[in-house]
N, C-alpha and C positions, 0 to 999 in steps of 0.2 A: 533529597532522594525520595522522601515520602510522597511528594507531589508528583514526581515522575512515575513512581510505582502506582499511584492512583490512576494515571492515564493508561497504564498497562492492564488495568482491571477489566476482565471480560464482561463485567456487569455494566460498564458504562454504555449509555445509549448512543453510541457513535454510528451504529448501523453496519459495522464490518461483517457481522455474522450473516447478513443477508446475501453476501456475495461469496462465490466459491473460486473466483478468479480463474475460471477454465477447468477446475477440477471436476465439476459435474459433467461437463462435456467430454472430458477425457475418460471418465467412468463409462459413459455410454458408448464411447469408441472402443472400449475394451482394453484401454491402456493401463488400468489399475487392477490387474489380475491377482496381485499379491501385495503383502506388506513391503517387500523389497521394491516392487514396481512403483508403489506409492511414494516411497522415500526418494527414489530417483526423480519422480515428477516434482516433488516438493523442492528438491535441490535445484532443479531447473528453474522453478518459480522464484526461489531465493536469489539465484544468480542473476536472473533477468531483472529482478527488483534492484539488486545492488548496482547493476550496470546501466539501468535505464532510469531509475528513480533517485537513488542516492546522489548522483551528480547534481540533480536539481535542488535537493535539500542542502548540499554543500554550497551551491552557488548563492543561496539565500543568505548564507552566513558571511560571504566574502566581503561585501561592502561594509564600510564603517557604520553606515546607517541604512535602514530599510529603503530600497530603491523601488518605488512603485512602477516606474517605467520599465525597469528590467524585469520586474515581476510580471508585468503584462506580456512582455516578449516571451518569458519562460512559459507562461500559461498557454500562449498561442502555439509555441513550438511543441510543448507536450501534447497539445490537442492534435497536432499534425502527426504525431507518432502513433496515435491510436488507430489500429487497423481493423477493429471490429466494433460495430455499434454497441453491443452489449458491454464491451470493455469501456467504451467512452461513457456510457450512461452510468455504469457502476462507479467509475472514478469521480465523475462530477457529483453524483448523489452522495457518495461517501465524503467527499470534500466539503460539501455544503453542510452535511450533518455534523461533521467534525468541527467546523468553524462555529456553527450555532451552539454546540456543546461548550466549546472553550470560551465563547463570549459569556456564557452563564457562569462558568467555573472561575474565570479570571476577569472580572468586570473592569479592573483598573489597567489592563494590558493594552488598551486601545484597539482591541479586535473588532469592536462594533464599527469603528471607522473603516476598517478593512472590509467588513461585510457590506457596508453601504457603498463603498467604492466599487466593489465587484458588482453589486446590483445596478449601479449607475452606468457602468461601462459595458455590462452584458458579457464580460469575459467568462470563459468556462472555469468552473470551480474544481479543478483537478486536485485530488487528494494529496498526492506526493508534494506538490508545490506548496499547497496551503499548510500541510503538515509542518514543513520547514519554516514557513513564515510565522505560523502561530507559536511554535516552540521558541523561536528566536524572540518574538515580541514578549513572551512570558518571562524569558530570561534563562531558559535551559541551554546548556552547552551543546555544540554540534555533535560531539562523540556519543554521549548518552542518548541524544535524540535519534541518531542514525541506528543505534542498537535497538531502541524502542520500535522504530519503524519495521525493522526486519523481524523482531519478536512478534509484532502484531500479525505480520503476514504468515509466519510459521504457525502461530497459535490458531489463526483462522483457517488455515489449510487443514490442519489436523482435526479441528472441530468439524469442518465440512466432511472430511473422510469418515468420521464416526457417524455423523447423521445420515450419510449415504450407505452405511453398513459395510464400508470397505475394510475397516479394522475396528476393534473394540476400544473402549476408553483407556484401558490399562496399556495396551500396546501403543496407542497414540501418545500417551504421556511418556512412555519409554523412548519412542522414536524421536519425539520432540526434544527431549533432553539430549539425546545423542547428536542432534544437529546444531547445538549451540556453538561448538567448536568450528563447525563449517561456516556458520554465520560470521564469526569473528575473523576467520581467514579471508572470506570474500570482501568483508569491509576493509581489511588491510589492503587488498588488491586494488580497490577503487579509490583509495584515499587520495584526495586532492584533485580528482577529475571534476571538471566543471560541466555545466549542462550542455555545452556545445560538443562535448565528447560522449554524451549519453548514447547508448546503443541497445537495441533489443537483440538478444542472443539466442532465443529459443522460439523459432517460428511455429513449432508444434503447439506451443501454448496459445498463440494467436489463432491457430486453426481450431483448437478446442473451444476457445472463446467464441469464434465465429459460428460454431455449431449451436450455441446455446439458444438462440432465438428460434431454432428449428426443432427443438426437442418437443415431443408431444406433451410430456408432463415434466415438471421440474420443481425442485425444492428452493432453488436460489435464483436471484435476479441476474447473476452472471456466472 
């Protein structure tokens, strides 16, 4: 449990705080006019992650042994689901940073072989797929890993909202705590869905992401 809690630490140099996942674009579109509007947006982001990302994480755990051929197919399919350039860049950059970090933290997990394979094949390094692959290689169970994935999204969204001045730190902490039950519920809803059943459920998030490259000034990379 301590090892998993370490990966949830906001101080880890994984790069997640550089991305707002469309929240900054939504802010400039006027969609985050109140704390309640922010919470509704974050709920959409969490449900989208549960229905589009968690199935990929689950599918990494299905084979008895890591299947790199299936991993390649999953990375390519995930890449095809990316509708905005900023979204794709953020996912690949975050995935590359995450893998580099875990290679250093867990040198005996064989992750350096995974990193070399990705470099040799030129496959996109999407975060959700590599998140599942790295956690399985280290030895973490699927359930806690999926919880950690949604926790990181929720944490980063609230942090981005604070830095944009949408809400203050105390309200962000309160609203984050209030959404843990929601996270557990949507994880139950997608339990057992494989990557072929992944769907994107909130096109407004993709629109907000698409706006990001056209912002005159911005704090985040996505």
